[in-house]
C-alpha positions as CSV (number, residue, x, y, z in Angstrom):
1,M,-22.7,51.0,-50.4
2,K,-19.4,50.9,-52.2
3,L,-17.8,54.3,-52.9
4,V,-15.1,52.9,-55.2
5,G,-14.5,55.2,-58.1
6,A,-15.6,58.4,-56.4
7,A,-13.8,61.3,-58.0
8,W,-13.4,63.8,-55.2
9,R,-13.0,67.6,-55.9
10,K,-13.0,70.8,-53.8
11,S,-15.0,73.9,-54.7
12,T,-13.2,76.4,-56.8
13,R,-14.1,78.9,-54.1
14,S,-12.3,77.0,-51.4
15,G,-8.8,78.3,-52.3
16,Q,-6.1,76.3,-50.6
17,G,-7.9,76.0,-47.3
18,E,-9.5,73.0,-45.8
19,C,-13.1,72.4,-46.8
20,V,-15.5,69.8,-48.0
21,E,-15.0,67.7,-51.0
22,V,-17.7,66.5,-53.3
23,A,-17.9,63.4,-55.6
24,D,-20.8,63.6,-58.1
25,N,-19.5,61.1,-60.7
26,L,-21.3,58.0,-59.3
27,P,-24.8,57.2,-60.6
28,G,-27.7,58.3,-58.4
29,V,-25.6,59.8,-55.5
30,V,-23.6,62.8,-54.5
31,L,-21.0,62.2,-51.8
32,V,-19.6,64.8,-49.4
33,R,-16.7,64.5,-47.0
34,D,-14.4,66.6,-44.9
35,S,-11.2,67.3,-46.8
36,K,-9.2,67.1,-43.5
37,D,-10.4,63.5,-42.9
38,A,-10.6,61.7,-46.2
39,A,-11.0,58.3,-44.5
40,G,-13.8,59.6,-42.3
41,A,-17.5,59.8,-42.6
42,V,-19.2,60.4,-46.0
43,L,-22.6,62.0,-46.4
44,I,-24.7,60.6,-49.2
45,F,-27.3,62.8,-51.0
46,E,-29.7,62.2,-53.8
47,P,-28.7,64.4,-56.7
48,R,-31.9,66.4,-56.6
49,A,-31.4,67.2,-52.8
50,W,-27.8,68.2,-53.5
51,R,-28.8,70.5,-56.3
52,S,-31.5,72.1,-54.1
53,F,-28.9,72.7,-51.3
54,V,-26.3,74.2,-53.7
55,D,-29.0,76.4,-55.4
56,S,-30.2,77.7,-52.0
57,T,-26.6,78.7,-50.9
58,K,-26.2,80.7,-54.1
59,R,-29.3,82.8,-53.2
60,H,-27.8,83.8,-49.9
């Protein structure tokens, strides 16, 4: 899968620290990577699964 054009962003809650970055601008996928290793592994989620994860973290 080509990840060209991914617009990576950090959470507004991350401050200046190291954290994960998310790219949700590509059709049908949400990408997640470690901000300390931008050339490293990328996790790929379906948008529905990502929304479910984010919603569950907001409840805790």
